N, C-alpha and C positions, 0 to 999 in steps of 0.2 A: 504494499500499499505506500502512497506518496503523502508524506506529511510536512508542516511547516518546521522549520529549524528552532524559529521564534517559539513555536506551541511547546517543544521538548523541553526548551528553558525553565528549568526549575522542578524537574522530572528528579524525584527521590531515588538515589542509589544505593542498594544495600549490597552486602558481601552476603557470603553463606551463613555469617554468625553475626550480623548486625548491620543496620543503618549506618552509610560514611559520608553521605554529604547529599548535595544537591548539584543538578548541571548549571555549570555557569557560563560555559562558552563549548565551540567546537574548533576542531584543526584540521583545514581541508587541505587535500593534495591537489594544487592549481594545475598540477599537469594532469592529472586523470578525472579530476574534480569528483574526489570520493572523500568521505570525511574517515579519517584517520584515528582519531582521538575525541573522547569527550572529555572536557575540562572539568572537573568535579571540584567544588569547594567542602574541604571537610568538616566537619563541627562534630561535639559531643566530646565526651571525656577520653574516648580513645585515642582523638585526633586532638590531643590539646593544642597543637601549635598552630591549627586551624589552617595549614597549607591546601597547595592547590594539586591535585593529582590529575596523570594523565591516565584514562581508561580505553582502552580499544572495545570496538562492540564486538572483536571474537572472544571476550569473557563474557558476554552477554548469555544467563541461563534461560530466563524469561523476560518478556517485557509487557507488564501489564499498562496498556494504553488507556484503558477505563479509568484505572485510580491513578495515572500518572508515575511509575514506578518502573525502575531497571533492577532486575536480579542479578547479580553476578556468581560465577563459578568460580571465585576467590575468598579467602578468606581475608578479615581485616588486617591480620600480622603481614600478612602477603603483601597486603597493598601499602601498608605503612611503612614497610622495607624497601618499596621497590626505589628505583634512581629517582634522586631528587630533582626538581626543575623548575626552573624560575620563567613562568609562563609569560613574563613582561620582556622575555628578550627571546631571540629566534630561537628554535628548538635546532638544535645540529644533527647532522647525520652520526655523530659518535653517540650521542644521546640516543637515538632511536636504535643504535647497534645495542647499546649497552641494555636499552629497555627489552627488546626480544630477545636479549640472550638473557635476562634475568628471567623472563617467562617461559622460555625455551621453546620459541619460533622463529621460523627461518625469516629473514628479510623479505619484505614485499615487494621492494624495488630491484629484486634481483631476477623477480620471475613476472610473466606477459599477464596473467590473472590479475584481475581487480585487488585481489586479496593473495598475492605470490601464487602460491600452488592450487587457488580457489577461485571460484568467482563469487563466494559467499564467505562472511566472515565465520559463520557457523561450520563450514566445512574444514576448518581446520582445529586440532585439538592439543591440548596443552601436553607437553611431553614427547609429541610424535618427531621431534626433529632433535637429534644427537648431533651437536657441534663438535667436529673434529680438530685437530690440532690445526691443521693449514687455514680453517675458517674462523678458529680463535686469533690467529697472528695476521690475519688481513685486516688492513685499513680501510675504515668505511670509504666508499668511493659514489662518485654521482652528486648532482646538484640536490639540495634539500627544497623542496616544494609546498611546504606549509605554511598555512596563512590562516588567521583567527577570521570566524566568520564573523563577528562583529567589526573587524577592520575592512572587510569589503561592502559591509552596509552603508550606503551613503555613495560609492563609486557611480558616476556618471556615466549613463549609457547614451553613446554618438553613435547617431544613425548615418545615411551616407550624405545625407545634407545638411542636417541640424541636430542639437542636443534633442534628447527624447525623454530622459527622466532620470532616475537614480534607483537604485538596488534596496530593496527593504527588506528583502528575506530569501530564503532559498526552500526550494522544495525537493526532499530526498527520499529514496526508495530505502523503506524501513529494512529492506532484507540485505541488499548490497551495501547500503550506505552511500551509493551513487548520488551526487545532486544531479536532479534530472532539469531541473529550472531555476531562473533565477525571476524573482517576483521583482517588476520594474513599475516604480510609482511615479506615474506621469501627470500629479494634479496641480504640477508648475504651468503643465501646458491646457489640461484637460481636466475640470474638476473629477477628482474623486476617482477616476479610472486606473486601475493597476491591469497590465498583463505580463504574460508569461513569456519570456524567451528563452530556449535550452543553450546552454554553457559552449556546445560545439557550434553554435552559429556564429560564435565573435571570430572576427577576422584578425582581431588585435586585442590585446589587453597591456595597458601601459600601467604597471603597478606604481611607478612614480607620479604619475598624473593622475593616479585615481579613476580611472576611465577605461570601459569597454567599449570597443568599435564595433558595430555591426554593420554589416552591408544592406541593410533595408533603410527605406524612407520614413521620415517620421509618420506621414500621411497613411503609409503601408502599416505600420503598426498602432497607427490611430484606430483603423480600422479594424483592428483583428479580434477577437473571440474574448470579451472582456473577462478577468477573473475575478470570481468573489471571494475572499478568506473566508467565508463563513462555509462554501460550500467544497466539500473534498475533491483533487483533481481525479477524475475517473476516466475511463479508457474512451469513453463517449467525446469527452472535453477534450482530451489528447487528439483525438482521430481528426475531428473539425480544426483543431489548433495546426496539426500537420497538413490538412489538404490545404488550408487557407494560403499557409505557405509554399506551398507546391514543396513541400520537405519530402524523401522518403523514411516513414517508420519503420524502426526494428524494436519490437516491445519483448523480446527475449532478454534473459537475465542480464547477458552481456553485450546486448543491442549500444550501438552508437559509439563503442569501444573503437570501432575503425574509421571514426569519422576524421575528417582535418582538423589538427589541433591548431588554435589559436597561436600568432606570434605572440611571445611573452615576452617583456620590455621592462 
């Protein structure tokens, strides 16, 4: 099912032996547009330092959407002893490697699947990977593509001819944790209208300018199917959206992975 990241903020997160805190933010992979980590603000007597910890969807045992809770297949002690992180600074590849090594999972960036060796985070299991000496000695490689969801809110969308609006939310697939749509607020031009744009439709993203460039005119987006935040994004709406833009749709779990990626600057 597709869900709003804004709506998921504040969900209670519980380990197998007690509550650890609430969801405060998300870290997304701006290369594949997948939520890699939930940033959880800890609390209670067990986490007296009140630090923030990273929790990967890999560790979800159950999601209770009606009661706004995530249950983890981890103990409080395991989470407490996880590699510390300053979420106010960029997460390094070294930290990610330490994180995955601590929990016993392979590095996702070394494989082609959304989650390394799987399309779904639940397709992986703790302890299924035994790191050898060669892997332990390898230095982390590759660029880090992690960005805060809160950071990209407010980024401006630039059309082929004029500015269109700004990002106000993201819509995520709650099974793969892939971001399927950016919610664009166009109220500066058209009172009260929000529209959806798929991330892979962007031709260029400028992180320094805080702008996403799309090869669409303002009028084209203005006339697109309107999105109502009170209504779930269903297949009927998605079909209308893709038909309107004349874009090929692929509803398979790994769909859109092969689409051209935008130029990241």
